[in-house]
Biopython code that builds the backbone (N, CA, C, O; Angstrom):
import numpy as np
from Bio.PDB.StructureBuilder import StructureBuilder

atoms = [
    (1, "MET", "N", (86.296, 51.279, -202.806)),
    (1, "MET", "CA", (85.584, 52.278, -202.025)),
    (1, "MET", "C", (84.088, 51.996, -202.038)),
    (1, "MET", "O", (83.554, 51.443, -201.077)),
    (2, "ALA", "N", (83.407, 52.370, -203.116)),
    (2, "ALA", "CA", (81.963, 52.161, -203.208)),
    (2, "ALA", "C", (81.596, 51.831, -204.646)),
    (2, "ALA", "O", (82.174, 52.389, -205.579)),
    (3, "PRO", "N", (80.655, 50.943, -204.829)),
    (3, "PRO", "CA", (80.256, 50.568, -206.190)),
    (3, "PRO", "C", (79.515, 51.687, -206.906)),
    (3, "PRO", "O", (79.505, 51.742, -208.136)),
    (4, "ASP", "N", (78.902, 52.570, -206.148)),
    (4, "ASP", "CA", (78.175, 53.700, -206.716)),
    (4, "ASP", "C", (78.107, 54.810, -205.677)),
    (4, "ASP", "O", (78.757, 54.728, -204.635)),
    (5, "CYS", "N", (77.324, 55.846, -205.953)),
    (5, "CYS", "CA", (77.287, 57.012, -205.070)),
    (5, "CYS", "C", (76.078, 57.004, -204.152)),
    (5, "CYS", "O", (75.743, 58.039, -203.577)),
    (6, "ASN", "N", (75.421, 55.876, -203.999)),
    (6, "ASN", "CA", (74.196, 55.821, -203.208)),
    (6, "ASN", "C", (74.450, 55.539, -201.728)),
    (6, "ASN", "O", (73.501, 55.442, -200.950)),
    (7, "TYR", "N", (75.711, 55.408, -201.331)),
    (7, "TYR", "CA", (76.003, 55.070, -199.938)),
    (7, "TYR", "C", (76.087, 56.306, -199.053)),
    (7, "TYR", "O", (76.243, 56.181, -197.838)),
    (8, "GLY", "N", (75.988, 57.498, -199.638)),
    (8, "GLY", "CA", (75.926, 58.723, -198.856)),
    (8, "GLY", "C", (77.220, 59.504, -198.787)),
    (8, "GLY", "O", (77.250, 60.591, -198.208)),
    (9, "GLY", "N", (78.284, 58.984, -199.357)),
    (9, "GLY", "CA", (79.552, 59.700, -199.342)),
    (9, "GLY", "C", (79.835, 60.346, -200.679)),
    (9, "GLY", "O", (79.020, 60.288, -201.600)),
    (10, "ASN", "N", (81.007, 60.965, -200.776)),
    (10, "ASN", "CA", (81.366, 61.669, -202.002)),
    (10, "ASN", "C", (82.480, 60.952, -202.748)),
    (10, "ASN", "O", (82.763, 61.282, -203.900)),
    (11, "MET", "N", (83.117, 59.975, -202.107)),
    (11, "MET", "CA", (84.226, 59.277, -202.739)),
    (11, "MET", "C", (83.714, 58.049, -203.475)),
    (11, "MET", "O", (83.105, 57.168, -202.869)),
    (12, "LYS", "N", (83.956, 57.990, -204.765)),
    (12, "LYS", "CA", (83.480, 56.853, -205.551)),
    (12, "LYS", "C", (84.568, 55.793, -205.661)),
    (12, "LYS", "O", (84.322, 54.617, -205.393)),
    (13, "SER", "N", (85.771, 56.204, -206.055)),
    (13, "SER", "CA", (86.838, 55.224, -206.187)),
    (13, "SER", "C", (88.186, 55.872, -205.955)),
    (13, "SER", "O", (88.338, 57.089, -206.066)),
    (14, "MET", "N", (89.166, 55.036, -205.630)),
    (14, "MET", "CA", (90.531, 55.480, -205.420)),
    (14, "MET", "C", (91.431, 54.513, -206.161)),
    (14, "MET", "O", (91.378, 53.306, -205.926)),
    (15, "GLU", "N", (92.252, 55.031, -207.048)),
    (15, "GLU", "CA", (93.077, 54.199, -207.920)),
    (15, "GLU", "C", (94.527, 54.627, -207.805)),
    (15, "GLU", "O", (94.837, 55.812, -207.923)),
    (16, "ALA", "N", (95.414, 53.677, -207.577)),
    (16, "ALA", "CA", (96.840, 53.974, -207.543)),
    (16, "ALA", "C", (97.356, 54.029, -208.973)),
    (16, "ALA", "O", (97.393, 53.013, -209.667)),
    (17, "VAL", "N", (97.750, 55.211, -209.406)),
    (17, "VAL", "CA", (98.287, 55.384, -210.751)),
    (17, "VAL", "C", (99.720, 54.863, -210.798)),
    (17, "VAL", "O", (100.101, 54.129, -211.710)),
    (18, "ASP", "N", (100.505, 55.259, -209.797)),
    (18, "ASP", "CA", (101.856, 54.733, -209.627)),
    (18, "ASP", "C", (102.224, 54.859, -208.151)),
    (18, "ASP", "O", (101.354, 55.110, -207.317)),
    (19, "ASP", "N", (103.493, 54.688, -207.825)),
    (19, "ASP", "CA", (103.890, 54.671, -206.418)),
    (19, "ASP", "C", (103.636, 55.998, -205.702)),
    (19, "ASP", "O", (103.470, 56.026, -204.482)),
    (20, "LEU", "N", (103.605, 57.087, -206.456)),
    (20, "LEU", "CA", (103.493, 58.401, -205.839)),
    (20, "LEU", "C", (102.184, 59.105, -206.164)),
    (20, "LEU", "O", (101.918, 60.191, -205.649)),
    (21, "THR", "N", (101.373, 58.501, -207.007)),
    (21, "THR", "CA", (100.159, 59.177, -207.470)),
    (21, "THR", "C", (98.939, 58.324, -207.199)),
    (21, "THR", "O", (98.907, 57.141, -207.539)),
    (22, "VAL", "N", (97.941, 58.927, -206.589)),
    (22, "VAL", "CA", (96.666, 58.253, -206.362)),
    (22, "VAL", "C", (95.575, 59.089, -207.016)),
    (22, "VAL", "O", (95.483, 60.296, -206.792)),
    (23, "LYS", "N", (94.760, 58.439, -207.819)),
    (23, "LYS", "CA", (93.669, 59.121, -208.515)),
    (23, "LYS", "C", (92.368, 58.893, -207.760)),
    (23, "LYS", "O", (91.966, 57.753, -207.526)),
    (24, "PHE", "N", (91.717, 59.981, -207.384)),
    (24, "PHE", "CA", (90.435, 59.896, -206.694)),
    (24, "PHE", "C", (89.311, 60.208, -207.673)),
    (24, "PHE", "O", (89.386, 61.179, -208.426)),
    (25, "THR", "N", (88.285, 59.392, -207.660)),
    (25, "THR", "CA", (87.095, 59.680, -208.458)),
    (25, "THR", "C", (85.986, 60.101, -207.502)),
    (25, "THR", "O", (85.587, 59.341, -206.620)),
    (26, "MET", "N", (85.497, 61.319, -207.690)),
    (26, "MET", "CA", (84.481, 61.862, -206.804)),
    (26, "MET", "C", (83.099, 61.684, -207.413)),
    (26, "MET", "O", (82.944, 61.632, -208.633)),
    (27, "CYS", "N", (82.093, 61.592, -206.541)),
    (27, "CYS", "CA", (80.715, 61.494, -207.014)),
    (27, "CYS", "C", (80.197, 62.863, -207.435)),
    (27, "CYS", "O", (79.333, 62.963, -208.307)),
    (28, "ALA", "N", (80.721, 63.911, -206.820)),
    (28, "ALA", "CA", (80.297, 65.272, -207.130)),
    (28, "ALA", "C", (81.553, 66.138, -207.233)),
    (28, "ALA", "O", (82.597, 65.782, -206.687)),
    (29, "PRO", "N", (81.457, 67.262, -207.924)),
    (29, "PRO", "CA", (82.628, 68.152, -208.010)),
    (29, "PRO", "C", (83.092, 68.587, -206.624)),
    (29, "PRO", "O", (82.274, 68.890, -205.756)),
    (30, "ASP", "N", (84.391, 68.615, -206.424)),
    (30, "ASP", "CA", (84.958, 68.984, -205.131)),
    (30, "ASP", "C", (84.851, 70.495, -204.934)),
    (30, "ASP", "O", (85.407, 71.251, -205.730)),
    (31, "PRO", "N", (84.152, 70.953, -203.899)),
    (31, "PRO", "CA", (83.997, 72.395, -203.686)),
    (31, "PRO", "C", (85.297, 73.087, -203.321)),
    (31, "PRO", "O", (85.406, 74.306, -203.453)),
    (32, "ALA", "N", (86.290, 72.323, -202.863)),
    (32, "ALA", "CA", (87.580, 72.908, -202.531)),
    (32, "ALA", "C", (88.342, 73.194, -203.811)),
    (32, "ALA", "O", (89.465, 73.695, -203.762)),
]
sb = StructureBuilder()
sb.init_structure("model")
sb.init_model(0)
sb.init_chain("A")
sb.init_seg("    ")
for serial, (resi, resn, name, xyz) in enumerate(atoms, 1):
    if name == "N":
        sb.init_residue(resn, " ", resi, " ")
    sb.init_atom(name, np.array(xyz, "f"), 0.0, 1.0, " ", f" {name:<3s}", serial, name[0])
structure = sb.get_structure()
């Protein structure tokens, strides 16, 4: 995704934990 949070978005990384689970790393807490 992005090496750091300076590109202007909120998504830092996305990691496949297993076939059904994807872990998202956010740059800031998700307001939702």
